[in-house]
N, C-alpha and C positions, 0 to 999 in steps of 0.2 A: 422291935422297932415300932414306934407309933405311926400309924397311917391316917392321913386326913383325906376324906372324899370331898371334892369340890363340885357342886351342882350348878351349872350355868343357868342364866335366864335368857330372855330374848336378845336377839342381835347376832348370835353366832351361828344361826341355823343355815343350812344349805339344802336345796331340794334333794329328796331321797335319803336323808340321814337316818330315818327309821329303817328303810330297806337295807341300808348298809350293815345293820346289826344282825340280820337274819343268819340262821345257821346254827344257833345255840339253842338247846332245849328250853333254857330258862327264858330266853327272849321270846320264843314261840308261845310258851304258856302265858307270858305276860301280855302279849298281843291278843291272845284269845280271851283273857280275863277282861282286858280293856274293851274288846268288842262287845262282850256281854253287858258291861255296865253302860257303855255309851250308845249301844244300838247301831253302831256303824263299824266299818273296817278301819282300824287305826292307821293302816297303811295308806289310807286316803288323806291323812292329815299332813303329809310331808311333801305334797306336790308344790310346784312353784306358785301356783295360784292360791292354794290353801294357806301357804306360809305368809301371804300378804295380809291375812286376816288374823285378828287377835285370838279368837277362840280356838281354831284348829292349831295355831302355832303354840299356844301355851299348853294345850293338851298333848301335843306331839313331844314337847320338851319333857313333860312329866313322864310320859310313857317310856321315852328313851332312857331317862335316868334310872327309873325303877327296873327296867328290863336289864340294863347293864349291871346295876348293883346286884341283882339276883344271879346273873351269870358269873360275876366275880366271886360271889359267895359260894357258888358251886365249885369254884377253883380254890376255895379256902382263903380268899382274900376279903377281909372285912375291915371296916374303919374303927378307929378308937375315938375319932372326932369327925363331925361333918359340918359343912357350911353350905348354904345355898344363896345364890345371888338372885334377888327378885323372885320370880316364879320358882326358882330352884329351891326356895325354902320349903315348899310343899314336898318336893322330892326328897330333900334332906330329912324332913319329918317322917316320911315313910321309911327311909333308911334307918332311922333310929328305932323303929318299931312303935313309935308313939301314935302314928296315924295310919289307918289302913289304906291300902291302895284304892279300893272302891270309893271310900269316903274322899280321898284326895282327888280322884277324878271328878266327883260331883262338885266339890268345892272349887276346883280350878275352873270348871265350866261356868259356874256362877260368877266367879271373880272376873273371868275374861268377858263374859256377856255384859256384866255391869260396866266394865271399863270401856268396852266398845260402844255401848249405848250412850254412856255419859259424854264421850268425846268422839263422835263418828268421823269428824274431819277437822282440819285446821290446826291440829296439835301434833307434837312429835318430840323427839329427843335428839341430842347431839353430844358428841364427846369432844372435849378440848384436851389436847396433849401438849405438854410443855409449859403449862402455867400452873401455879399452885392454887390452893383453895382460896386464899386471901385475895389474890388478884382476880380470880373468877367471880368471887362475891362482889368485888368492887365494880366489875363490869355489869353485873346484874343490877346492882343498885343504881348505876348511871342510867341504864335502860328504863328502869321503873320511874325515875325522876323525869325522864324526857318523854315519857309516853303515858297516855291516859286511856281509861277504858279497858275492855277485855284483852286487847292486844298487848297490854303491859305485863301479862301473866308469864313469868319466867322464874325458874327455881333451880337450885342445885339438887340433883337427884341421886348422885352416887359419887363417893370418893373412892375410886378404884385403886389409886396409887397417889403418892404425894403430888405428882404432876400429871395425873389423868383424872379429869373431873367430867362427870356426865351432867347434862342440863336438860330440864323438861320445860315445855312452854308452848306458846303459840308459834306458828311458822314465822310470823313477822318478827317476834321478839328473838327467836333463834337466829334469824338472818342478821339482825342487828348485833347479836352476841358474837356471831361468827366473824363479822367484819372487825369488831372491836378486839377480839381475841387475836386475830392475825396481826393487827396493828401493834398489839402488846407483845408480840414475839412468839406466839404459839407455834409449835412445830407442825401441828396438824389439827384440823377441825373436820370432824367426820359426822355426817348425818347418819343416825342409827336406824336400823330396820325395825322401828317400833312406831306404831301409829297412834299412840296415846301418851299423855303426859304423866308417866309413871313416877312414883316416889316423891310426891309433893302434895301440898294441901288441896290441890284441885281434886284429888281422889279421896277426900275425907268421907264422902258419901258411900263410896265403894267399901271403905274400911268398916263403916257402920253396918253395911249389908252383910259383910263377912262375919261381923260379930253376931249378928242375928242367926246366920246359918250355922255357926260353930256352937251355938247353945245346944243344939240337938246332936252334936257329934261327940262321940266318946273318944278322948285321947287317953292313952295309958302312959305309965312311966317309961321314958326312953331307955334303951339299953346302952347307948353311948352318948357322949357329950355333944351338944348342939350349940352352934354359934348363932346368936340373934342378929338379924340384919339391922334392926333399928337401934340397937344399943351396943353391938359388938361384945356382948357378954356371953360367956360360956355358961350354959344352964343344963340341968338334968331333971327338970320337972315338966310334966304335961301342961300345967297351967302357964308356965313361961313360954313354952313353944306355941301354945294357943294364942297368947297375946302377940307374939311375933308375927304369926300368920295373919292376924287381924291388922296390926299397925304397919306392917312392912310395906304395904301397897301405897301408903300415903306419907311415908317418912323416908328421908334419904338413906341409901344403903351405905353403911360404914364398912366397906369391904376390906380396905387396907388394914384397918384396925383389927378386923376379924382374923385376917391371916397372921397378923402379929401375935394375937392371942393363941392361935393354934400352934405357932412355932414355940411360944413360951410354954405351952402344955407338953412340948416334947415331940411334935410332929416332925419326922425326918423324911417322910415320903408323902407327897401330895399327888393324888390321882384325880384328874378331871374327867367327869362323866360327860357323855355326849349331850348336845353337839358342841363343836368348837374346841379351841385350845387357848382361848384368851386368858382364862383364870390361871392355868398352869404356867403360862408365860409370865404373868404378873408375879406368881410365887417364885419362879426361877430368878426373876430380876431382884426381888426383895430378899431372897435367902439363897445366895449362890452356893452355900455349903450344904443345901438340902437338894433332894431330887424331886423333880416335878414332871409328871407324865400326863399325857392326854390320850384317852381311848381312841379318839378319831385319828390319831397319828400312828396307831399300831392296832394289832388285833387283841381281843380280850385275853386270849391265851398267852400272847406275848407279854402283855402287861403283868399278868399273874406270875409268869416265870421271873420277870425282873424283880417284882415285889418279893417273891420268896427268896431269891438269891440275895437281895440286899438285906433282908431280915436275917438270913442265916449268917451272912458275913458280919453283920453288926453284933449278933449274939456271940460269934466266935471271938471277935475283938474284945468284947466286954467280959 
């Protein structure tokens, strides 16, 4: 059975999510490795105060994903395809073997520092549920026509599902979009726990900084298929992964298309790595005939047992 690993980005975190993973030898060794590279205790990254800041939040998400991937590997559960949402692309790249964990830690710290310094305040992200991409784009165009200056900055940042669209921009523009979306019939409008305008042209400068940093980083041929954020393409080359890590921060995440591609490639089991269960819920809704699990909703050993049982049952049927 083909297994897909889903690596989340910002927004699904909760205080203490790294602490909740402790108790497995692979997790402990990953925490120790991260401490050596970062020069600090990674368990300090998941406090409520730290998670309000871009740098510790992104690093904590990376550490959690890598630690859990290694713990699952110890249980003989490995993916045949991986996809990361936003910062999750770096975790996915590590999971493929293309990017080393120490290099990922250094790159993510640079990425997060650049994002935080570029837009220290006044910007954020929002999710609109219940409206399609075309309607949300129309709302954005109306706001741009009615507004001048920097406050007009608003963009589609992610297409998570046909009716779940994330938007980035100024607080003023997001407030206007929230009002318009509710009037247009949106079921829900949610302010995301993200302090910067991710996945839009406002972060072109951060993308170029990543390009500069990645020139000195050695990526190798991935062991498994990787889904690109910016193109929703399945790739198996180090150069394609490098380009996705560079471009992803400043281009919309085409998440729904990526999960469709994974399903077309034969993925029957989706496993979401910590933190959160948002991506597995999306997969469950999109593909009711497949199984989607989230580590945060069970223990690592429990997920491994389910995965092995499902695989054995499918092999028996086939």
